[in-house]
C-alpha positions as CSV (number, residue, x, y, z in Angstrom):
1,X,138.1,83.6,64.8
2,X,138.7,81.3,67.9
3,X,136.3,79.3,69.9
4,X,136.0,79.9,73.5
5,X,137.3,77.7,76.1
6,X,135.9,76.8,79.2
7,X,139.9,76.8,80.6
8,X,140.4,78.2,83.5
9,X,141.7,81.3,82.2
10,X,139.8,82.3,79.7
11,X,137.2,85.0,80.0
12,X,134.4,83.0,79.9
13,X,135.5,80.6,82.7
14,X,136.2,84.0,84.7
15,X,132.7,85.3,84.1
16,X,131.3,82.0,85.0
17,X,133.0,81.4,88.5
18,X,132.4,85.2,89.0
19,X,128.6,84.2,88.3
20,X,128.6,81.0,90.5
21,X,130.3,83.7,94.0
22,X,127.9,85.8,92.8
23,X,125.2,83.3,93.1
24,X,126.7,82.2,96.2
25,X,127.0,85.4,98.2
26,X,123.3,86.3,97.1
27,X,121.8,82.9,98.7
28,X,123.8,83.4,101.9
29,X,122.7,87.3,102.1
30,X,119.5,85.6,101.7
31,X,119.7,82.5,104.2
32,X,120.8,85.4,106.7
33,X,118.5,88.5,105.7
34,X,115.7,85.8,106.6
35,X,117.0,84.5,109.2
36,X,116.9,88.0,111.2
37,X,114.0,88.6,110.1
38,X,112.2,85.6,111.5
39,X,113.8,86.4,114.7
40,X,112.8,89.7,114.4
41,X,109.0,88.7,113.8
42,X,109.7,86.2,116.4
43,X,109.6,88.5,119.1
44,X,107.0,91.6,118.0
45,X,104.2,89.0,117.0
46,X,103.2,88.0,120.6
47,X,105.1,84.8,120.6
48,X,108.4,86.5,121.5
49,X,109.2,88.5,125.1
50,X,106.9,91.3,123.7
51,X,103.0,91.5,124.5
52,X,101.0,88.7,122.5
53,X,99.6,90.7,119.6
54,X,96.8,88.9,117.9
55,X,94.0,89.5,115.2
56,X,90.6,87.6,114.9
57,X,88.9,88.2,111.5
58,X,85.2,88.5,111.5
59,X,83.4,88.0,108.1
60,X,80.9,85.9,109.1
61,X,77.0,85.5,109.3
62,X,76.6,82.3,111.4
63,X,75.9,82.9,114.9
64,X,77.9,79.6,116.0
65,X,80.8,80.2,114.6
66,X,80.9,84.1,116.1
67,X,80.3,82.8,119.2
68,X,82.9,79.9,118.7
69,X,85.4,82.8,118.0
70,X,84.2,84.7,121.0
71,X,84.7,81.8,123.4
72,X,88.8,81.3,121.6
73,X,89.3,84.8,122.1
74,X,88.1,84.6,125.8
75,X,90.2,81.3,126.5
76,X,93.2,83.3,125.0
77,X,92.4,86.8,127.5
78,X,92.0,84.4,130.1
79,X,94.8,82.3,129.5
80,X,97.1,85.5,129.0
81,X,95.6,87.5,132.6
82,X,96.7,84.1,134.2
83,X,100.2,84.4,132.8
84,X,100.7,87.9,133.4
85,X,100.9,88.5,130.2
86,X,100.5,91.3,128.8
87,X,98.5,91.2,125.3
88,X,96.9,93.1,122.1
89,X,94.1,91.2,121.2
90,X,91.7,92.8,118.1
91,X,87.9,91.9,116.2
92,X,88.5,93.2,113.0
93,X,84.8,93.2,111.5
94,X,84.1,92.9,107.9
95,X,81.6,91.9,105.4
96,X,78.4,89.9,107.4
97,X,81.1,90.5,110.5
98,X,78.6,93.9,110.9
99,X,75.6,92.0,112.0
100,X,77.7,91.0,115.7
101,X,78.5,94.9,116.1
102,X,74.2,96.5,115.8
103,X,71.1,95.6,117.4
104,X,69.6,96.9,113.5
105,X,68.0,94.3,111.7
106,X,70.0,95.7,109.1
107,X,67.0,95.0,106.8
108,X,66.8,95.1,103.0
109,X,71.2,94.2,102.5
110,X,72.9,91.5,102.1
111,X,74.0,91.3,106.2
112,X,69.9,91.2,106.9
113,X,69.9,89.5,110.8
114,X,68.4,86.9,110.2
115,X,66.3,84.1,113.0
116,X,69.1,82.7,114.2
117,X,70.7,86.0,115.3
118,X,67.7,87.7,116.9
119,X,67.6,84.5,118.9
120,X,71.2,84.9,120.1
121,X,71.9,88.4,120.1
122,X,71.4,89.7,123.4
123,X,73.9,87.0,124.9
124,X,76.5,87.3,122.0
125,X,76.3,90.6,122.8
126,X,76.8,90.7,126.1
127,X,80.3,88.3,125.4
128,X,81.3,90.7,123.6
129,X,81.4,93.8,125.4
130,X,82.0,91.7,128.3
131,X,85.6,91.4,126.0
132,X,86.3,94.7,125.3
133,X,85.2,96.0,128.8
134,X,87.1,94.0,130.8
135,X,89.9,92.3,128.4
136,X,90.1,96.0,126.4
137,X,90.0,93.4,123.5
138,X,89.3,96.1,120.3
139,X,86.9,96.2,117.6
140,X,87.5,97.6,114.6
141,X,85.0,98.3,111.8
142,X,85.1,98.3,107.7
143,X,84.1,101.8,107.2
144,X,83.5,100.4,103.2
145,X,81.2,97.5,104.9
146,X,79.1,100.3,107.2
147,X,78.9,103.0,104.5
148,X,77.1,100.3,101.7
149,X,75.2,99.2,103.8
150,X,73.6,103.0,105.1
151,X,74.2,102.4,109.0
152,X,75.2,105.0,110.8
153,X,77.9,105.6,113.4
154,X,75.5,105.7,116.6
155,X,73.8,102.6,115.6
156,X,76.5,101.1,115.7
157,X,78.1,99.7,119.9
158,X,79.6,101.0,122.3
159,X,83.9,101.1,121.5
160,X,83.8,100.5,117.8
161,X,86.6,101.7,116.2
162,X,85.8,102.2,112.1
163,X,89.2,101.6,109.8
164,X,88.8,102.7,106.1
165,X,88.9,99.1,104.6
166,X,89.1,95.9,107.5
167,X,91.1,93.9,104.8
168,X,93.5,96.4,104.9
169,X,93.9,96.9,108.6
170,X,94.6,93.4,108.7
171,X,97.3,93.3,106.6
172,X,98.5,96.2,108.5
173,X,98.4,94.5,111.4
174,X,100.0,91.1,110.3
175,X,103.2,93.9,109.0
176,X,102.9,95.0,112.7
177,X,103.5,91.4,113.9
178,X,100.1,90.6,115.0
179,X,99.5,87.0,114.2
180,X,96.1,86.1,112.3
181,X,93.8,83.7,113.2
182,X,89.9,83.3,111.9
183,X,88.0,80.7,113.4
184,X,86.5,78.5,109.9
């Protein structure tokens, strides 16, 4: 039995060279694919040449935070309007976010309306409905959340679209090129 050598003509050396070449080709193909994907995503994500596509995530209970989100959306769509830019802006509500889509107090649920929300509800509702009616911002609610609290669809604000799962919907929108924003 002869010892293995790493001379250029040996089987081991040829295998190592082939492995190195294969790895180099994979690196180049991966980098090229990533660049093409990034360029494609840029064109589709609302920050390229097409319409701006943005999804806001509302899963919190603080009315001040919700107010800040509504202000942020208003500023965004106003900017797009001033630029004569097409846009598709959506808010996906799940968990505590359901509090902002109904006048129901949700008594006996984890999402029960507290005094802070009750004091600001009419103002927040008016501003939210303005975004929907004037700027065509779409409102989408997680059906899992709605069903868990036993809230009937007729108690939701007009124009709320049910979606099976809020987080699944957000993932779908992101895969379609929507930018994700969550106000902290």
